[in-house]
Structures are given as structure tokens and as C-alpha cells.
Backbone as a ProteinNet text record, in pm:
[ID]
protein_1_A
[PRIMARY]
IYRRQREMKEELSGLDDLASIRAFDVE
[TERTIARY]
12317.4	12355.3	12241	12184.4	12076.3	11959.1	11927.8	11813.7	11841.1	11961.9	11995.1	11988.4	12038	12033.6	11889.1	11802.1	11661.2	11602.5	11634.8	11583.7	11634	11760.8	11816.9	11747.2	11719.6	11653.2	11514.7	11443	11309.1	11319.3	11421.3	11438.4	11465.6	11551.3	11583.4	11458.7	11380.4	11258.1	11163.5	11157.2	11070.6	11117.7	11249.2	11302.9	11271.3	11283.8	11252.8	11106.9	11018.4	10875.8	10855.2	10919.3	10905.1	10959.5	11072.2	11133.7	11040.8	10984	10894.8	10769.7	10718	10598	10631.5	10750	10791.6	10806.1	10869.9	10889.5	10753	10659.5	10525.2	10457.8	10475.7	10415.7	10476.3	10607.4	10674.8	10618.5	10599.6	10543.5	10398
8977.8	9006.7	8966.1	8848.8	8801.2	8898.5	8947.5	9037.8	9166.8	9218.9	9343.6	9321.1	9206.3	9176	9175.4	9118.3	9110	9251.2	9337.8	9475.3	9545	9526.1	9588.9	9534.6	9405	9344.3	9406.7	9424.5	9484.3	9627.2	9700.4	9838	9837.7	9746.4	9739.7	9706.1	9610.7	9573.7	9692.5	9768.4	9886.6	9988.4	10006.9	10102.4	10053.2	9923.4	9867.6	9895.5	9877.4	9902.5	10048.4	10140	10282.8	10310.1	10250.6	10272.7	10223	10104.3	10050.3	10137.1	10184	10269.1	10398.7	10454.4	10578.6	10554.7	10444.1	10412.6	10396	10333.7	10313	10447.8	10541.2	10674.3	10745.1	10729.5	10796.2	10743.6	10613.5	10556.1	10596
11896.8	11757.6	11664.8	11687.5	11600.6	11603.5	11724.2	11737.9	11659.5	11673.3	11603.3	11452	11407	11264.1	11215.6	11295.2	11256.2	11243.6	11339.1	11333.1	11206.7	11176	11055.8	10932	10931.7	10816.4	10799.1	10909.4	10900.9	10848.1	10893.5	10846.2	10696.8	10652.2	10509.5	10429.6	10476	10403.8	10399.4	10506.6	10510.5	10408.4	10399.7	10301.4	10161	10137.8	10006	9971.5	10068.1	10043.9	10004.4	10077.6	10046.4	9907	9872.8	9741.9	9631.7	9648.1	9544.9	9533.5	9645.6	9641.6	9567.9	9596.9	9531.4	9381.7	9344.4	9203.1	9136.1	9205.7	9150.6	9126.5	9220.1	9205	9084.7	9066.1	8953.5	8822.4	8815.1	8692.1	8684.3
[MASK]
+++++++++++++++++++++++++++

């Protein structure tokens, strides 16, 4: 369970990075 949680956390952080990069491009 811990390992899966960690993978999900990494995926979420990756999505956050993409979102911030996209927002930066929009600005």
C-alpha cells in the first residue's frame, strides 16, 4: 500500500508540474 501511495504521489506531483508549466505558458 505504501509503495502504491508513493507512486500516486509522484503522479500527482508530475501533474502539478505540468499544470504550473501550462499556467506559466498562458501568462
